[in-house]
N, C-alpha and C positions, 0 to 999 in steps of 0.2 A: 100723670105725666110720665112719659117714656124717656129714659135716659139713653143716649147713644154712646157707644164706645168706639173709639178709634183703635184699630189694631196696627201694630208695626210689623211690616213684613220681616220674615226671618232674615237676619243678617243686616237689616236696615238700621239707620241711625235716626232717632227721633229729632224733631226740630228743637225740642227743649235741650237735648244734649248738645246740639250744635250751638245754640245760643249761650249755654253755660261755658262751653269751650271758648267761643269768641270773646265773651266778657272777661274770661280769665286771661286770654292773650292781650286784650286791650289794657286790662289792669296792670299786668306785668310790664307792658310797654311804657305805660305812664310812670310807674314806679322807677323803672330803669332810667327813663329820660330825666325825671326829676332828680334822681340820685346822682346822675353824672354831669348835669349841666352846672355851670357856674352860677352862684347865687345872684350875681348882678344881672345876668342874662335872664334868669327866671323872673326876677323882680320887674325888669323892664318889659318883658312880654306880658306879664299880668297887668302892669300899669297901662300899657297900650290897649289891651283888651277892655279895661275899665273905661278908658276915654272913648273908645270906639262904640261902646254900648251906652254912652251918655251918663255914666256914673262919675260923680265928682270924688276925687280921692285926695284933695289937698285942703 
């Protein structure tokens, strides 16, 4: 079995680094949003999503 290696051009950014960066930005955005929204609004949004997906919550 011959293993192939992918090389990154000098000065290039790997797709893995881009994915890690975007996941970090998304995570920080979610934490910031959840930390700054009022509790009732967050509860109502989660409640509506549960009903939209067919999950009973009562």
